C-alpha positions as CSV (number, residue, x, y, z in Angstrom):
1,M,-16.7,-9.5,40.3
2,Y,-17.0,-11.8,37.3
3,T,-19.2,-14.7,38.1
4,V,-18.7,-16.6,34.8
5,S,-15.2,-17.9,34.5
6,P,-13.5,-18.4,31.1
7,M,-13.8,-22.2,31.5
8,G,-17.5,-21.7,32.0
9,L,-17.8,-19.8,28.8
10,F,-15.9,-22.5,26.9
11,R,-18.3,-25.1,28.4
12,Q,-21.3,-23.1,27.2
13,L,-19.6,-22.8,23.8
14,R,-19.0,-26.6,23.6
15,S,-22.6,-27.4,24.7
16,G,-23.8,-25.0,22.0
17,I,-21.9,-26.7,19.1
18,E,-22.1,-30.4,20.1
19,D,-23.4,-32.6,17.4
20,Q,-26.4,-34.4,18.9
21,E,-27.1,-37.6,16.9
22,G,-25.7,-35.9,13.7
23,E,-28.4,-33.3,13.7
24,R,-25.9,-30.5,12.9
25,Y,-23.3,-32.5,11.0
26,G,-21.6,-30.3,8.5
27,D,-23.4,-27.1,9.5
28,I,-20.2,-25.3,10.7
29,S,-21.5,-21.8,10.3
30,S,-24.6,-22.4,12.4
31,A,-22.4,-24.0,15.1
32,L,-20.0,-21.1,15.2
33,A,-22.9,-18.6,15.4
34,D,-24.4,-20.5,18.3
35,G,-21.1,-20.6,20.0
36,M,-20.6,-16.9,19.5
37,V,-24.0,-16.2,21.0
38,S,-23.1,-18.3,24.1
39,V,-19.7,-16.5,24.6
40,L,-21.0,-13.0,24.0
41,E,-24.1,-13.5,26.3
42,G,-21.9,-15.0,29.0
43,A,-19.4,-12.1,28.8
44,A,-22.3,-9.6,28.9
45,R,-23.9,-11.3,31.9
46,S,-20.6,-11.5,33.8
47,E,-19.8,-7.8,33.2
48,F,-23.4,-6.9,34.1
49,E,-23.2,-8.7,37.5
50,S,-19.8,-7.1,38.2
51,R,-21.4,-3.7,37.5
52,I,-24.4,-4.1,39.8
53,G,-22.4,-5.9,42.5
54,A,-24.7,-8.9,42.7
55,T,-25.2,-12.2,40.9
56,C,-28.4,-13.2,39.1
57,Y,-31.3,-13.8,41.5
58,E,-29.2,-12.8,44.5
59,R,-31.8,-11.2,46.8
60,S,-29.5,-9.0,49.0
61,S,-25.9,-7.8,48.8
62,V,-23.9,-5.2,50.6
63,T,-22.2,-4.2,47.3
64,R,-25.3,-4.0,45.2
65,Q,-25.4,-0.9,43.0
66,D,-28.5,-1.5,40.9
67,Y,-31.1,-4.1,40.0
68,R,-31.8,-6.3,37.0
69,N,-34.7,-5.2,34.8
70,G,-35.2,-7.9,32.2
71,L,-33.4,-8.4,28.9
72,R,-33.2,-6.7,25.6
73,T,-31.9,-8.1,22.2
74,R,-29.3,-6.6,20.1
75,S,-27.7,-7.5,16.7
76,V,-24.0,-8.0,16.9
77,Q,-21.9,-8.1,13.7
78,S,-18.6,-9.9,13.8
79,S,-16.1,-10.5,10.9
80,A,-17.7,-13.9,10.3
81,S,-21.5,-13.6,11.0
82,T,-24.2,-11.4,12.5
83,V,-26.0,-12.8,15.6
84,V,-28.7,-11.6,17.9
85,I,-27.8,-11.7,21.6
86,R,-29.7,-11.0,24.9
87,I,-28.2,-8.3,27.0
88,P,-29.4,-7.7,30.7
89,R,-30.9,-4.3,31.4
90,M,-30.4,-2.1,34.5
91,R,-33.3,-0.5,36.3
92,N,-31.7,2.9,37.0
93,Q,-29.1,3.3,34.3
94,G,-28.2,2.1,30.9
95,F,-25.8,-0.8,30.2
96,V,-23.7,-1.6,27.2
97,P,-21.1,-4.4,27.4
98,S,-17.5,-3.2,26.9
99,F,-17.1,-5.3,23.8
100,L,-19.8,-3.1,22.1
101,T,-19.8,0.6,21.1
102,P,-22.9,2.6,21.9
103,G,-24.9,3.1,18.7
104,C,-22.8,0.5,16.7
105,R,-23.5,-3.1,16.2
106,A,-20.0,-4.2,15.0
107,L,-17.4,-5.7,17.1
108,S,-13.8,-4.3,17.0
109,A,-12.8,-7.2,14.8
110,V,-15.0,-5.8,12.0
111,E,-13.1,-2.5,12.1
112,E,-9.8,-4.4,11.9
113,W,-11.1,-6.4,8.9
114,V,-12.2,-3.2,7.2
115,A,-8.8,-1.6,7.8
116,T,-7.1,-4.8,6.5
117,G,-9.3,-4.6,3.4
118,Y,-8.2,-1.1,2.7
119,L,-4.5,-2.0,3.3
120,C,-4.9,-4.9,0.8
121,G,-6.1,-2.5,-1.9
122,L,-9.9,-3.2,-1.7
123,S,-12.2,-0.3,-2.5
124,R,-14.9,0.8,-0.1
125,T,-17.6,-0.8,-2.3
126,E,-15.7,-4.1,-2.4
127,I,-15.4,-4.2,1.4
128,C,-19.1,-3.5,1.9
129,R,-20.2,-6.1,-0.6
130,F,-17.9,-8.8,0.8
131,L,-18.9,-8.2,4.4
132,E,-22.6,-8.2,3.4
133,R,-22.1,-11.6,1.8
134,L,-20.1,-12.9,4.7
135,T,-22.1,-11.6,7.6
136,G,-25.4,-10.6,6.1
137,L,-24.9,-6.9,6.8
138,Q,-22.8,-4.1,5.4
139,P,-20.5,-2.3,7.9
140,G,-22.2,0.7,9.3
141,P,-21.2,4.3,8.4
142,S,-19.7,4.8,11.8
143,V,-17.4,1.8,11.4
144,L,-16.2,3.0,8.0
145,A,-15.7,6.6,9.3
146,R,-13.6,5.4,12.3
147,V,-11.4,3.2,10.0
148,E,-11.0,6.0,7.5
149,Q,-10.0,8.5,10.3
150,R,-7.4,6.0,11.5
151,L,-6.1,5.6,7.9
152,D,-6.0,9.4,7.4
153,A,-3.8,9.7,10.5
154,S,-1.6,6.8,9.3
155,A,-1.3,8.3,5.8
156,K,-0.2,11.7,7.3
157,S,2.4,9.9,9.5
158,F,3.6,7.9,6.5
159,K,4.2,11.1,4.5
160,V,6.2,12.9,7.3
161,R,8.0,9.9,8.9
162,P,11.7,10.3,9.4
163,L,14.0,8.7,6.8
164,S,16.7,7.2,9.0
165,A,18.0,4.6,6.6
166,V,20.8,5.1,4.0
167,Y,19.7,4.9,0.4
168,E,22.0,4.1,-2.5
169,Y,19.5,4.7,-5.3
170,L,16.6,7.0,-5.6
171,F,13.8,6.4,-8.2
172,L,11.6,9.4,-9.0
173,D,8.5,9.5,-11.2
174,A,4.9,10.8,-11.4
175,A,1.6,9.2,-12.2
176,W,-1.5,11.0,-13.5
177,V,-4.9,10.0,-12.1
178,K,-8.4,11.3,-12.2
179,D,-9.8,13.4,-9.4
180,I,-13.6,13.2,-8.9
181,V,-16.0,11.4,-11.3
182,G,-18.3,13.2,-13.8
183,K,-18.1,16.5,-15.7
184,G,-16.0,18.2,-13.2
185,A,-13.3,15.5,-13.3
186,V,-9.7,16.8,-13.5
187,R,-6.4,15.1,-13.6
188,V,-3.9,15.3,-10.7
189,C,-0.3,14.2,-10.5
190,I,1.1,11.9,-7.8
191,L,4.8,12.4,-7.2
192,T,6.5,9.3,-5.8
193,A,10.0,8.5,-4.6
194,V,11.4,4.9,-4.1
195,G,14.7,4.3,-2.4
196,I,17.0,1.3,-2.5
197,T,19.4,0.6,0.4
198,P,22.9,-0.7,-0.2
199,D,21.8,-4.2,0.9
200,G,19.0,-4.2,-1.7
201,R,16.0,-3.3,0.4
202,K,13.3,-1.4,-1.6
203,E,11.1,1.2,0.1
204,I,8.6,3.8,-1.0
205,L,9.9,6.9,0.7
206,G,7.0,9.3,0.1
207,F,4.3,10.6,-2.2
208,E,2.7,13.9,-2.8
209,R,-0.4,15.0,-4.7
210,V,0.1,18.1,-7.0
211,I,-2.0,19.9,-9.6
212,R,0.8,19.7,-12.3
213,E,4.2,18.2,-12.7
214,N,6.8,20.9,-13.0
215,E,10.1,22.0,-11.7
216,S,8.5,23.8,-8.7
217,S,6.5,20.8,-7.5
218,W,9.5,18.5,-7.8
219,R,11.7,21.0,-6.0
220,G,9.3,21.2,-3.1
221,F,8.9,17.4,-3.0
222,L,12.6,16.7,-3.0
223,G,13.2,19.4,-0.4
224,R,10.8,17.8,2.0
225,L,12.5,14.4,1.5
226,K,15.8,16.1,2.6
227,D,14.1,17.7,5.6
228,R,12.8,14.2,6.7
229,G,16.4,12.9,6.7
230,L,17.3,11.8,3.2
231,N,21.1,11.7,3.2
232,V,22.1,13.1,-0.2
233,S,25.8,12.4,0.4
234,E,25.1,8.7,0.5
235,L,23.1,8.7,-2.8
236,A,25.0,7.0,-5.6
237,L,22.4,7.5,-8.4
238,V,19.1,9.1,-9.1
239,I,16.9,7.4,-11.8
240,S,14.0,9.1,-13.5
241,D,12.4,9.8,-16.9
242,E,13.3,12.8,-19.1
243,H,11.0,15.4,-17.7
244,R,13.1,18.6,-17.8
245,G,11.5,20.1,-14.7
246,L,12.5,16.9,-12.7
247,V,16.0,16.9,-14.1
248,N,16.5,20.6,-13.1
249,A,15.0,20.1,-9.7
250,V,17.3,17.1,-9.0
251,A,20.3,19.2,-9.9
252,E,19.2,22.1,-7.8
253,V,18.1,20.2,-4.6
254,L,20.3,17.1,-4.6
255,G,23.4,18.8,-6.0
256,D,25.9,16.8,-8.1
257,V,24.5,13.4,-7.5
258,A,24.8,11.2,-10.6
259,H,21.5,11.2,-12.6
260,Q,20.4,8.3,-14.8
261,L,17.7,8.9,-17.5
262,C,15.4,6.0,-18.3
263,W,16.6,4.0,-21.4
264,A,13.1,2.6,-21.9
265,H,11.7,6.1,-22.3
266,R,14.6,7.2,-24.6
267,V,14.2,4.2,-26.9
268,R,10.4,4.8,-27.3
269,N,11.1,8.4,-28.1
270,V,13.6,7.5,-30.7
271,V,11.4,4.9,-32.3
272,D,8.6,7.5,-32.7
273,K,10.9,9.8,-34.6
274,V,12.3,7.4,-37.2
275,S,10.7,5.6,-40.1
276,K,9.3,2.1,-39.7
277,I,11.8,0.5,-42.0
278,D,14.7,1.6,-39.8
279,R,13.2,1.0,-36.3
280,K,14.4,-2.6,-35.9
281,R,18.0,-1.7,-36.8
282,I,18.1,1.4,-34.6
283,V,16.7,-0.4,-31.6
284,E,19.3,-3.1,-32.0
285,D,22.1,-0.5,-32.2
286,L,20.8,1.3,-29.1
287,R,20.7,-2.1,-27.3
288,Q,24.4,-2.5,-28.0
289,I,25.0,0.8,-26.1
290,Y,22.9,0.2,-22.9
291,R,23.8,-3.5,-22.6
292,A,27.5,-2.8,-22.7
293,A,29.4,-4.2,-19.7
294,R,31.7,-1.2,-19.3
295,K,31.5,2.5,-20.1
296,S,34.3,2.2,-22.7
297,E,32.3,-0.4,-24.6
298,A,29.2,1.8,-24.4
299,V,31.1,4.8,-25.8
300,A,32.5,2.7,-28.6
301,A,28.9,1.4,-29.4
302,W,27.7,5.0,-29.3
303,S,30.4,6.2,-31.8
304,A,29.3,3.4,-34.2
305,F,25.6,4.4,-33.8
306,S,26.4,8.1,-34.4
307,N,28.5,7.4,-37.5
308,R,25.8,5.2,-39.0
309,W,22.7,7.4,-38.3
310,V,23.9,11.0,-38.1
311,G,23.3,11.6,-41.8
312,V,19.8,10.1,-41.7
313,Y,18.5,11.3,-38.4
314,P,20.7,14.1,-37.2
315,S,18.2,15.4,-34.6
316,V,18.0,11.9,-33.0
317,V,21.7,11.6,-32.8
318,Q,22.1,15.2,-31.4
319,S,19.5,14.6,-28.6
320,I,21.3,11.4,-27.5
321,Q,24.6,13.2,-27.7
322,Q,23.4,16.0,-25.4
323,D,22.1,13.5,-22.8
324,L,24.8,10.9,-23.1
325,R,26.3,11.5,-19.6
326,Y,22.8,11.0,-18.2
327,L,22.2,7.9,-20.2
328,L,25.5,6.2,-19.3
329,A,25.6,7.1,-15.6
330,F,24.5,3.6,-14.5
331,L,27.7,2.1,-15.9
332,D,29.7,3.4,-13.0
333,R,27.7,1.1,-10.7
334,P,28.3,-2.6,-10.0
335,R,27.6,-4.8,-13.0
336,L,24.9,-6.7,-11.0
337,H,22.9,-3.5,-10.7
338,H,23.0,-2.4,-14.3
339,A,19.8,-3.9,-15.6
340,Y,17.8,-2.7,-12.6
341,V,18.9,1.0,-12.5
342,R,19.2,1.8,-16.2
343,T,15.4,2.3,-16.5
344,S,12.6,3.7,-14.3
345,N,10.7,0.4,-14.6
346,P,10.9,-0.4,-10.9
347,I,8.8,2.7,-10.0
348,E,6.6,2.2,-13.0
349,R,5.6,-1.2,-11.5
350,V,4.6,0.7,-8.3
351,F,2.1,2.7,-10.4
352,R,0.8,-0.4,-12.0
353,D,0.0,-1.8,-8.6
354,L,-1.7,1.4,-7.7
355,R,-3.9,1.4,-10.8
356,K,-4.7,-2.3,-10.3
357,R,-5.6,-2.1,-6.6
358,G,-6.2,1.4,-5.7
359,Y,-9.3,2.8,-7.1
360,G,-11.9,0.6,-8.8
361,C,-14.0,3.5,-10.1
362,G,-11.0,5.1,-11.8
363,A,-11.1,8.3,-9.8
364,F,-10.7,9.7,-6.3
365,A,-13.5,11.3,-4.4
366,D,-11.4,14.0,-2.7
367,R,-7.9,14.7,-1.3
368,K,-8.4,12.5,1.8
369,S,-9.6,9.6,-0.3
370,C,-6.5,10.0,-2.6
371,D,-4.1,10.0,0.3
372,R,-5.9,7.1,2.0
373,V,-5.7,4.9,-1.1
374,L,-2.1,5.8,-1.9
375,Y,-1.0,5.1,1.7
376,S,-2.8,1.7,1.8
377,V,-1.2,0.5,-1.5
378,Y,2.2,1.9,-0.7
379,Q,2.3,0.6,2.8
380,L,1.3,-2.8,1.5
381,L,4.2,-2.8,-1.0
382,N,6.6,-1.7,1.7
383,D,5.5,-4.6,3.9
384,L,6.0,-7.0,1.0
385,W,9.5,-5.7,0.3
386,A,10.6,-5.5,3.9
387,D,12.5,-8.8,4.1
388,K,13.7,-9.0,0.5
389,S,17.0,-8.1,-1.0
390,L,17.0,-7.2,-4.7
391,W,20.7,-7.9,-5.2
392,L,20.4,-11.4,-3.7
393,E,17.5,-12.2,-6.0
394,R,19.4,-10.9,-9.0
395,Q,22.4,-13.0,-8.0
396,K,20.2,-16.0,-8.1
397,I,18.8,-15.1,-11.5
398,V,22.3,-14.5,-13.0
399,K,23.6,-17.8,-11.5
400,Q,20.6,-19.7,-12.9
401,A,21.0,-18.1,-16.3
402,G,24.7,-19.1,-16.3
403,N,23.9,-22.7,-15.4
404,E,21.3,-22.9,-18.2
405,A,23.8,-21.5,-20.7
406,R,26.4,-24.2,-20.0
């Protein structure tokens, strides 16, 4: 039995924010706070009267369950401000309006704001500071705990969700991060997989925290991706850096899927092994190989490179010769895809976003904190990529470059 209708609440709100003779002109925050007090007190009074079965000052009622026993004040924190409202008291039992949680001053909107802050990459400290400046109070420990529990459950679901889509390309890489601040700080490795569908939709498939990056950790990670539904038979290319444990694990778990080694890593490794005077010419010769339009042109460019440098840097030439099939695998894919899949830069950009948004103090407090931050950043990126096609964007870039060249 709600005695205050929604229209009545809106009339109270309007009367609370009317500008009488310009007395409140321009003070929007104060007007909103007064309006919120009117709405919340009206909702509390309506719920209270429904609970006791009688309206205010009603002297007798067949449905009466309890009696009014004055008022008490309570601070209520919303996502915009903190206000003090008056809540009716019952004589024989306690009463807390349904829009409040016992022992917590924050409305549910505050929890949603905190969760959104986490998903946008804000740290816990940044969220507390911002809400304090906005509302005058930091979110209570219970609010943060409930939000973190929700994010922990969401992170767990993210890591085990079924992979029902078909993926044409699979990028694999690992990022090293600090675990715990201070003398006991150690480094942990975050294994990450990014998939590209045939229509160009990009998605982070999963992540896993391990103590070290080796063949065993990659084998387990890739095996769990397969268990979740990764269709290996539909994979056209796997792209990664030159970590031998990763290369061996891909061959063992994913079978004979074509494997592309990152050209950016290889060029940097070659540059480190040659003298400064030759670096510019060697980089230009390597560019002729990986920028070739067809595999036959790349092989011809490689023969020219080998003949020129084998007498000066035999170990460099030999290392490229051994991995040549891994370095030229991308040339079997459509020409439009070449520049995107010949390096591991697309997944390196994921790690850049993680370092930029994920952990302001530079380290994680514990395993749950690590998973929570990784999930929040990775889910945000997946949401940003959901409606975008890489290949359509690349077609526009190529078309624009062709128009400018004319």
